N, C-alpha and C positions, 0 to 999 in steps of 0.2 A: 504493500499500500504507500509506503514510503517513497519506492520508487516512482510509482504509479502517479506522484503529485506531484514529485519535483522534478520530472522530464516532461511535464504535460504544458503546452502555454496558459499565463497567466498562474500555473501551480496547481491547476485542478482539474479532475476530469471525473466522468460517473463510469462507472462499473456495471456490467452487465452480468451477474453471478446466477441468477435464478431462472428458470423457466418462466416466459413474461413479462421479464424485466425490460425496460424500452429507455431512449431517450427520444424526444421529439420537438423539433422545430417548425415555426410557421414560416413557409418562403414569403420572402420580399419583392420577388421578382419571378417572371417566368423562369424556369429551368427544366434541362433533356439532361443535366449530366451531373453526377457527383462526385466528389473526394471525401473521402475520410481518414481522420486522423486517428489511428487505434495500436493498442497492445494486445497481443495474444500469447499466452506461456511458448516456451521453448519445448522442444522436444526434450525429454529428459538427459540424453547424452548429447544434445545440442543438435543443430543442423535445423531447426526448426519443423512447424507443424503447419499444416493448412485448413482451413475453415471457412466458413459461411458464414453471414449474417443478414437477416430478410430485412427488406426495405418496405416497409407501407406507407400506401399516401390516403391520406382521409381513412384512415382504417382500414384499409383495403391491401392484401397484401399485393407487392406491385413486382419484385424481381428480389434475388439473393444479389449480395455483393461477395465476391471470393478475397478472401484474405489469406497470406502466408505472413509467418515471422523467421523465415527463411536468411532474410536480410538485416536482421535486427538480432539481440542478444548477444553484447558481447563481454567478457568476465576478464578480471584480473588486472595487471597492470593497467593504470590509466593510459597512460604513453605508447603503449604496446598491448592493447587487449588480445585477447583470443577468443576464438568462438568455440572452445571448451567449455562447458559450465566448471571442472575440474579446476581451472584456471584461478577463479577467485570471486571475490562479488561482481554482480553485473551493472552492466549499465548499457545504453542505447538500447530502448526498449520499446520504442514508436518508431511504426512505420506509416505509409499511406496505401490506399488502395482507390481506384476508381472506374467507375461506372457511366455507360451511358444508358441511360433510361428509355425505357420502351415508348414514351410519349413525352411531351410537353406537358410540365404541371403546371398550373395556372398560378401566379400570385396570390397569397393569402391561403395556399393549401399547407395540410399539415404531412410534414415529412417524419418519418418515423424508423428508426432502427431497433428490433427488438429480436431477442433472445426466445426463439421458439425452439421445439423439441427435436428438428433438424439441425440447431446451430450447437455444436457438440464441446463447446470450450467455453471458456470465461472470457470476458472482455472488458477493456476501459476504452473508450470514445473520448476523444479530447475535443475537435469539431467536426464538422463536414463545413465544404464550398459547396456552392451549386453554381450553375452557370447554364446559359441558353448558347448553343451552338452549332453548326451547320457547316457541310462539304463545301470547299471551294473547287471551283473547275479549273480546266487547264486554262492558262491565261493565254495561251495563242497556239494553239494545234499545232500550226503550219511551222512554229521554231521552237517547239518545246516537245523531245521523244521523250515517248511512253515506253518504259518497259517490258519486254513481251511477260513477265510474269514477277514474284515476289521472291525470288531467291537471290544471295549474294550475288550470283553472278549474271543475273538479268539485269540489276542495278549499274553493276561495274559495266555490262556491254552497252546499256544507254551512256553513263558518262563517255566511255572511249568513242561513241559515236559522235557526239559533241564535239568533242576532242578533235576528231580524224575528218570532220565536215570541211570542207575545203571552198564550199561556196559561199558561207557566212549566215546560210540559212537558219540553223541551230544554235541556238544562245542556250539551251539549257534543256533539264531533264524535270518534267513533271511525272509524280509519283502517286496515283489515285488513292483513293482509301484501301488499308488493308494491313496486314502486319506484315513486316519486312525481314527475314531471318537474315542474320548475318553472325559471323564467327571470326571476322577478320576487319580490316581496314580497309575500305575505299578507297581506291589511288586516284587522286585529283590532282591532273599536273598539264602542263603546254599551253593552256590559254583559260582564261575565265570562264567558268560553268554557274549559271543560275540552276542550282536545286530547290525545285517548289515542291511540297505536298499540298495534299487537300485540306489541312490544318491539323494542328497538333493534338486533336482528339481522334482525326480518321488515318493519317499517316502515321504510321508506329514502326521504327525500327527494333527489335530484339533480339538479344542474343538467347542463345538455344538452354529453354529452362532445366534441362537436366544436366545442365554445366554450371560452375562457379567461378568466378574471377577471369571471364574471358575477355583479353584486347580487343575492342574492337570500335570503330567509329571510323572517322575520315582522315586522310593524309591528305594535307594539302601543301603543293609545293609551291616555290617563290614563285615559277614560271606560271602559277594559275593565281596568283595576287588579284583581286576585284572579285574573286568567285563570291558566291551568295548563298544561304542555305535558309528556307523561309517555311514556315506553316509546316512542320514534321516535330516528332518526338523520337526521343532514342533512351530505350530502356534495356537498361542492363542486368547484369549476374552478379556483382559484387555479393560477397558476403562480411569481406573485411578488408583492411586496407594497404594495398601493397604499392610502395611507392615507386615511380616511375612508368607502369603501362596503366591503362585502364580512363586516358581521358579521351574522349569522343574527337574534339578537334585539339589534339595534343601537341605539344614540345614543336607547335609551327612558327619556326625559325624565319624570319623576312618575309613572311607570309602578310604582304601590306594590302589595305582596301577591302577587306573582308567583311562580308555583312552576316551576322544570325540574327533574324527577325523573328519573332513568334515561333523559338525552338521551347522544347519541353526536355527536361533530361532528369533522369532519375538512375538509383544504383548503379553508380560508375564511382570511379574515386574523383575524376574530375568532369568538369562541362569543358572548359577551353582553358588552355594555357599557351601564351605566346612570348615568344622569346624575340626582342626587337624588333616588334611590329610597329606598325603605323596606319591612319586612316582608317581602323576597324570600328565598327559600330556592331553594339550589342544590344537590342532594344526589344520590348515587349516580351520576355521571355521568362521561362520559368525554371530553376536550379532547385532540385529537392533530392534530401534524402541519400545525398551524394558521401562519400569514406572519407574525402579531401575539399580541396576548395570548390567552390562553384566558378570563379572566374579569378584566373592568375594572370598578371604580365610583366615580365622582366626584361632586364640587360638593355638600358635604353631603350624603352618602349614609349612611343610620343603620338601626342594628337590624337589619342584614342577616345571614343564615347560609347559609356555604359549607360542606359537610361530606362525606366520606366519597367525594372526585370525585379524578380524577387531571386534570393537564395532563402532556403525553407530547410532546417534541419541537416546543414552541412558538418561535416568531420572534420573540417579545419574554417581560415580563414574564408566568409563567403564573397566578398571582394576585395582583391588583393591588388596593390603593387609593390613588387621588391625591386629594388635599385641594385641588384647583383650584377656581378663580372665574370661569371664563371662561362659564359660564352665572348667573351670579348669587349661588354661594353666599355667604353670609355667616360659616358655622361650618365647623370640619375635619369629615370624616367620623367619627363616632362610634358607637358602642357595635354594632362588626361583631363576627363571630366566624368564623373560620376554621380548622377544625376537623378532624383526621383525612383530612390530603390528602397525596398526592403528586406532585410535581412534579420530571421527570427528563427529561434530555436536551434541556433547555433550548439554543435555539442563538445567542440574539442577546442574551438579557439573563439577567433573575434568574428564578430557581424561586418567591420574594415577594418583592416590591417594596411599599413603604408609604412615602408621600410626605405627611407630615404627618398629623395628626388627634388623635386623644385616645380612650380608652377602647377600643381594639379590642383583640382577642384573638386570637393565631396560637398554635394548640399542636395536637399531636399531629400532626408532619411529617417526611415523609422525603423528602429533598432530595438530589438525584444527578446528577453529569455533566453540570452547565453546561459550555458550551462554549468561552464567552468572558468571562462576567461573572460577579459572585458568585452564591452561594445563596441570601443573603436580603439585600435592599437595605434600609438604614434612611436615609431620606435626606429633606432641606430646601430642594433645590435646586428653586430656579426653572425649569423651561424652556419656553418659548414662550407660558406666560399664566401671571400670579401663582398662587401657592400659598398656604395657609394652614399653617404651622408647627405644631410638636409643643406640645400643651398639658401642664402639669403634671398634673393631677388631673381623674379618673382616668389612671393611665397606661396607655402601650401597652405590652402584653406578648406576650411573645415563648417560648414553655415547651414542653419535652421536644421537640427536635428534633433530627434526625439529617441530618449535612450530610456527603457523601460523593463526593471528587473534584468540588468544587466550586470553580470561581473560573478566571479566565483572562486573556488580553489581549483587550483591544477599544480602539477610539479611538485606533491607533497602539499607541504602547508602552505605555500605562496596563495597569497590573496591577490586577487584582479578587481581593481574599479570599475567603473562605467568609463570613461577613459584612463586609458594607460599611456602614460607621457613618460617615455624612458630614453633619457640621453646616454646609450649603454657604450657606444666603441665609435663611434663616429662624428662629424660635424653636425650639430643640432641647432638649427636656426631657421629663420625665417617660416615660422608656421602660425598661423590664425587660427583661433577658433572661437566662433561667435555665434548667437542665438541657437543655443542648446538649453532643452530640457531634459533633467534626468531624475 
């Protein structure tokens, strides 16, 4: 019970432990899609269980939602937990599930999650999100190649067809609604390609459910700078953190002018990791339940924008700038804007983390329910490899920020506040923090 409250948003959840128990909401707007954040028990030896929970609308059974605990329940050492219950005390006990409803539910309806005899375990429910969604059509059938099917090779063949088109007709790939199975990286190179799905609820990449920790996603080469990925989702099968692989768009070095818009990522290590990148735009996206950062840029990344997006239940900093030099950078990250973001339920590090650089702006942020770390980390610490400190001009700015239930304990007894300002090992000046509610 202590863990169920402590890891829930607002430090509260509803438990459904007996047949007939339910939690119910009244809809504020029409909706045909539902997400719930939940906790169900682990298997006795680890590895998770699967179950269902019934969804009712206005007192009538609508459909069940499928839940699994295979991506949660870590145990033991806080900085390097295992998924074996024998390793020590538990942590990371919540996940999310999503389902398209069978029809649009009008505003003012009662949506209930209820434990019936068919729902075979116990449940903690943190919240639901409700949305109204619809699929998107091919933006231009003459210019967007459609894969012949839903396999990895079908999608790769479509990408290659765009790359090899010499007429200038094909500009991208359209991915119709469906589940696209992949267990490796798609190769994007040669020229920019626009990858467009039918919507993040409809075009879904998925790694094999019978495996775990499969390194898959998109390997974009500098020759494909200017590519875009829009209106699609990527669901991985990671069950613990492995540093290095597991980034959907990962270790993209010198890949400039990339666009990620309306993308949804879960159950991977990271969503995006850029090295010496510029002109990146990440907008209108959601990065949830990852084992490390949602978005991180490093090694002299400049002129990038991250806006109108959400990091939720990330296993390291949700949004981060690392002015590291391990891949040749001679200057700190600068000219980057992070705005109109939420970072909530971060379970291992900060909502926002900035290590060095100058002329970076972080504004209009809602940061809440960090479980072990600060809401915002501003640090000149070297860790692993040298970093560049904070320059004086133009300053790094933090503006118009709400920090709620942020801060906690990590690294043993070390206590982290809502904002952690740490002049650790490099130059530390030119930092402005204004208009903050804690």
